C-alpha positions in Angstrom: 2.5 45.1 45.8 -0.3 43.5 47.7 -3.3 42.3 45.7 -6.4 44.4 46.0 -9.6 42.9 47.4 -12.7 43.8 45.3 -15.8 45.0 47.1 -18.7 42.9 46.0 -22.4 43.2 46.5 -22.2 41.3 49.8 -19.9 43.9 51.3 -20.9 46.6 53.7 -20.6 50.3 52.9 -17.1 50.5 54.3 -15.8 47.6 52.1 -16.0 45.0 54.9 -17.6 41.7 54.1 -21.0 41.1 55.6 -21.1 38.3 58.3 -22.7 35.9 55.8 -20.0 36.5 53.1 -17.3 36.4 55.7 -18.4 33.0 56.8 -17.8 31.8 53.3 -14.2 32.9 53.5 -13.4 31.0 56.7 -10.8 28.1 56.6 -13.5 25.6 57.4 -15.7 26.8 54.5 -12.8 26.7 52.0 -11.8 23.2 53.2 -15.4 22.0 52.9 -15.7 23.4 49.3 -12.3 21.8 48.4 -13.2 18.4 49.7 -16.6 18.4 48.2 -15.2 18.9 44.8 -13.1 15.8 45.2 -16.3 13.8 44.4 -17.3 15.9 41.3 -14.7 15.2 38.6 -16.6 17.3 36.0 -16.0 20.4 38.1 -12.2 19.9 38.2 -10.0 21.6 35.7 -7.5 18.8 34.8 -6.2 20.7 31.8 -5.1 23.6 34.0 -3.6 21.1 36.5 -1.6 19.5 33.7 -0.4 23.0 32.7 0.8 23.5 36.2 2.7 20.2 36.3 4.5 21.1 33.0 5.5 24.5 34.2 6.7 23.2 37.6 9.6 21.9 35.6 10.1 24.6 33.0 9.0 27.8 34.7 7.7 27.3 38.3 7.4 31.1 38.7 4.5 31.1 36.3 2.7 28.6 38.5 3.0 30.9 41.6 1.9 33.9 39.5 -1.4 32.1 39.1 -1.7 31.9 42.9 -1.5 35.7 42.9 -4.4 35.8 40.5 -6.4 33.5 42.7 -5.9 35.7 45.7 -7.2 38.7 43.7 -10.2 37.0 42.3 -11.2 34.4 45.0 -9.5 35.9 48.1 -7.4 32.9 48.9 -3.9 31.8 48.1 -4.5 28.0 48.3 -6.0 26.0 45.5 -9.8 25.6 45.5 -9.6 22.9 42.8 -8.4 19.4 43.8 -7.5 18.4 40.2 -3.8 18.8 40.9 -4.0 16.5 43.9 -5.9 13.9 41.9 -3.4 13.9 39.1 -0.5 13.8 41.5 -2.1 10.8 43.2 -2.4 9.0 39.9 1.2 9.7 39.1 2.2 8.4 42.5 0.2 5.2 42.0 1.6 4.5 38.5 5.2 5.3 39.4 5.0 3.1 42.6 3.6 0.2 40.6 6.5 0.7 38.2 8.9 0.7 41.2 7.4 -2.6 42.4 7.8 -4.1 38.9 11.5 -3.0 38.6 12.2 -4.4 42.1 10.5 -7.7 41.1 7.9 -7.5 43.8 4.8 -9.6 43.9 1.2 -8.3 43.6 0.5 -8.0 47.4 4.0 -6.6 48.1 3.4 -3.9 45.4 0.0 -3.0 47.0 1.6 -2.7 50.4 4.3 -0.5 49.0 1.7 1.6 47.2 -0.3 2.1 50.4 2.9 3.1 52.3 4.1 5.5 49.7 0.7 7.2 49.4 -0.3 7.5 53.0 3.0 7.8 54.7 5.5 9.2 52.2 3.1 11.6 50.4 0.2 12.4 52.7 1.8 11.8 56.2 5.1 13.5 55.5 3.3 16.2 53.4 1.0 17.1 56.3 4.0 17.2 58.7 6.1 19.4 56.4 3.2 21.7 55.5 2.3 22.2 59.2 5.9 22.9 60.1 6.4 25.4 57.3 3.0 27.0 58.1 4.1 27.5 61.7 7.6 28.8 60.9 6.5 31.2 58.2 3.7 32.7 60.3 5.9 32.8 63.4 9.2 34.2 62.0 8.7 35.3 58.4 5.7 37.5 58.4 6.6 41.2 58.1 3.9 42.3 60.5 1.8 40.2 62.8 -1.7 40.8 61.6 -4.6 38.5 60.9 -4.8 40.0 57.4 -1.2 38.8 56.7 -0.8 35.2 57.4 0.1 32.1 55.5 -2.8 29.8 54.9 -2.2 26.2 55.9 -3.8 25.1 52.6 -1.2 27.2 50.7 1.6 25.6 52.7 0.3 22.2 51.7 0.0 23.3 48.0 3.6 24.5 48.1 4.6 21.0 49.3 2.6 19.3 46.6 4.2 21.6 44.0 7.7 20.8 45.2 6.9 17.1 45.7 5.8 16.6 42.1 9.2 17.2 40.3 10.9 15.1 43.0 8.4 12.3 42.4 8.9 12.3 38.6 12.7 12.3 38.9 13.0 9.6 41.6 10.0 7.5 40.9 9.8 7.7 37.1 13.0 8.8 35.4 15.2 6.8 37.8 13.3 3.6 37.1 15.0 3.3 33.7 18.5 3.3 35.2 18.0 1.3 38.4 18.7 -2.3 37.3 21.2 -1.6 34.6 23.2 1.3 36.1 22.4 2.6 39.5 22.4 -0.5 41.8 25.5 -1.9 40.2 28.5 -1.9 42.5 30.4 0.7 40.4 31.3 4.4 40.6 29.1 5.3 37.7 26.2 3.6 39.5 26.1 5.7 42.7 27.2 8.8 40.7 24.1 8.6 38.5 21.8 7.7 41.3 23.1 10.3 43.8 23.1 13.0 41.1 19.4 12.3 40.5 18.8 12.6 44.2 20.7 15.9 44.2 18.5 17.3 41.3 15.3 16.0 42.8 15.8 17.4 46.3 17.3 20.6 44.8 14.1 21.0 42.9 12.1 20.5 46.1 14.0 23.2 47.9 13.9 25.7 45.0 10.2 25.3 44.3 9.5 25.6 48.1 11.5 28.8 48.2 9.6 30.2 45.2 6.3 29.4 46.9 7.0 31.4 50.0 8.9 34.2 48.3 5.8 34.7 46.2 3.9 35.9 49.2 4.4 39.7 49.4 4.0 39.9 53.2 6.8 37.5 54.0 10.4 38.6 54.7 13.8 36.8 54.7 12.5 33.9 52.5 16.1 33.5 51.2 16.8 31.4 54.3 14.8 28.6 52.7 17.6 28.2 50.2 20.2 27.5 52.9 19.6 23.7 52.9 21.3 23.8 49.4 24.6 24.1 51.2 23.9 21.0 53.3 22.6 19.1 50.3 25.7 19.7 48.2 27.9 18.8 51.1 26.0 15.5 51.7 26.2 14.8 47.9 30.0 15.2 47.8 30.4 13.1 51.0 28.3 10.4 49.5 30.5 10.3 46.4 33.6 10.2 48.4 32.3 7.4 50.6 30.6 5.4 47.9 27.1 5.7 49.4 24.3 4.7 47.0 21.1 6.4 48.1 19.0 4.6 45.5 20.3 1.2 46.5 19.5 2.1 50.1 16.0 3.2 49.1 15.4 0.0 47.2 16.5 -2.1 50.2 14.2 0.0 52.5 11.3 -0.5 50.1 11.8 -4.3 50.2 12.0 -4.2 54.0 8.8 -2.3 54.2 6.7 -4.9 52.4 8.0 -8.0 54.2 
């Protein structure tokens, strides 16, 4: 069932927003409001952002239920509070510094790794994935082509951030405790543990992404977003059979980046 849009005092008699109020609901206006709040920490709800981070692991459906409430109350699917992005950035910085410490990198090498992970791995790849999913969902998954039924780019980026957070915690935090003593050892248990963590992390990413788009009532055939699971499991089994160690490859790549 589609959320209803409340008629406010700025609406015209037929329920259509006045030109002044309509301007406040444009993508540019929403983006300006979001970016402006990045510099006002007191206006951010960090407690609620922490709640979302917790439930992205335990019950991600509850997180997307809140997106429905935001659509009903604020007429937008995307977040209007950058608190989640700020906390995610802090997590990313801390975990990357931990990675540099585990890999025995120097100070400047760790800084170079941090800049690469933040601006390339997180922001750059995130913008690319969000734009691709925004295009695909609006082009092929919308039930009826109508300006009132389209996926906001900001929402596509939020879905990526939601899916990226569990992946970050698993690969950049939990995995740190096993790298030197278990994972990068030349043993079966090493690449089994490492590759299993990769399977769980990427599986989380696919599932949370699927939940994000299936939560939109005007999209169809969102189950196709689960199809990459088959390729993921196949690649996992092949890696175990061939002895590929994804974490060891990642560590070597990180060291190559900072040279």
